[in-house]
C-alpha positions, 0 to 999 in steps of 0.5 A: 237557194236553200238545200235540205237532205232528209232521210226516212231514217238515220238508223238503218237496221241490217240482218247479216247471216240470214239468208231469207232476210229482206233487203233494207231500203234507204230513202233519201229526199232532197228539198230545194227552196229557190228563193227569189233569185235562183240561177237559171237552171240545173246542170247536174243533181247527184245523191250518193251514200258512202262508207268510210273506214279509218283503222289506227293500229296499236303499232302506229300503222294507219289506214284509211279506205273508202268501203263504198260510194253509191251514186245516183244522178237525178236525170229529170233535174239535168237542164231543168229551168229553175223557177223562182220562189218554188220548192222542188223535191226529188228522192232516191232509193238505195238497196243496202245489202244485209252484209254491209259493215255497220257503224263504228266508233272507238279509240282505235277505229272509225267506221261511218256512213253518210248521204251526199247531195250535190247540186251544180248550177252555172256560174260566171267563170265556172260551175257552182256546186252546192254540197250537203251531207247527212250522217247515217248509222248502219246497225247490225241486228242479231240473227235472232231476237232471242239475243235480247232476252238473256240468262246465264249462270255458273256455279264454281267451287273456289278455295276458301269460298267454297260454292259460288253461284253467279248469275246474269239475266236481262230481257233488254240486253244491249248497250245502255240496257240493263242487267240483273246480277245474282251472287250467292256464296252460301258457305265461305270459310270463317276466315273470309272477309269480302271486301267488294263485288264488281261486274264489268264488260270486257271489250276486245277490239281486233283490227285486220287490214284490208290492204294487207291480208297478213297484218292483224293487231289486237288492241288492249282490252278495255274493262268497263265496270258498271256494277260495284258493291262493297262491304255488307251490301254484298250480302243483298245478293241481287242488284240491277245495274245499267250496262255501259253506254254508247259513248263507252262501248261498241256493239258486238260484231256479227261476224269474227271472221271479217276484215276491218273492226272486229268487237267481241265482249265478256262479262267479268265477275270479280270478288275481292276478299281478305282472310282474317285471323282465326284462332289456332290458324297457320296463316302466312303473311301472304294470306293477309293481303286482298285476293280477287277471284274472277269469273268470266264468260263471252256475251254478245251485246247488241247496239243500243239503237235496237229498242224494244218498241222500234223492233215491235213496230218501226217508228215513222215520221213525216220529215226527217226521222232522226236528225243528227249534228253535222261534224267531222267523223274522222277525228279520234276525239269526242266520245258521241256524235249524238246531241241526246240519247233520247232515240236509243236505249241509253237515253231511256230511264231504268223504269221504262226498261223494267216496264217492258220486262213487266209487259213481257212476263204479263204476256207470257202468263196470259199466253200460258193462261190462254193454253189452259196452263195454271200458274206453276203447271208446266210453266218455265218461269220467266227470268224475273220469277225464277228460282234465283229470285226466290232464292236471293230475294226471299220473295220480299226484298227489292233488289238495289240499284247501285248509284 
């Protein structure tokens, strides 16, 4: 006999924190090909969905918890006579709360979900049990879709650097997505020589024990650089860079108050510069060394599973929508479980993401035109056409994407 388990989707999108959100449904199907010589009957058939969490605290403490194990028994299969060369199919539907904890994989913690089917048939001395599992991925979707359209800027006055403007923007902000970055330093001191400009995603993970509410440990912050520009290239002032992908980072947690694993992020802009000798200067020896000026602000980074077109119209398949490899998920090794990244943003070329940006710009202009507005008339320009682009690109230059 051959037993097969499929689902309508491996990624189940949840909307935590929304009171009126629909309850997500997970459909699991069992396919049994009996073959030529099957057992005479089935004794029991069950389908379960479970979630498991392991925490490896920096102090050495280790916790493993089964968060839930929902089981349904297929009553019509109990005692069913098995016919040879026959295909049987059953299905079970699970209602999943939007507040269910999401999938997580990092250096210090694991949280994963899986579907399991168990088929019991008579044996010679004891019953025989066939077991089959499939990995599932519960994904938290931000409370507002506006999270994906991101724009933030900050003006700072720094010693010797003078006025510095930093800006970041995107219409597809999530892991594996992209970020437009602007930097402008119009009036630095004559002795300032800029060496490097680097943008990083800072990932912070807090582990909170589920068995002892007093135990909470902060893991070392991970710095994930994704844009590095050196020398005269800093003068360009505008770049497009891909954010860290699924193998390097995890999405931000929807709540920082829950137990288990809490992930938060910040953007860091680091400018490295030196002070060169100037005539009649009174510069000390310490001034000759490199200096780093950093600007940071918090940011929420959604999961890479949340692709733009999938959010607009869910993708359906007649058979298994997104098969995943069979692997032990408790091991704190191997960076990624997926055989490919074609099903998420990480596997999409930058051109595809920028085409989405262009589609949104065109849709917005069309919407404004339908309201009777002419270009530039009471229209807030989108991020790719704003004053920062006009200022830093002068309307002609194409931003560089560092290799």
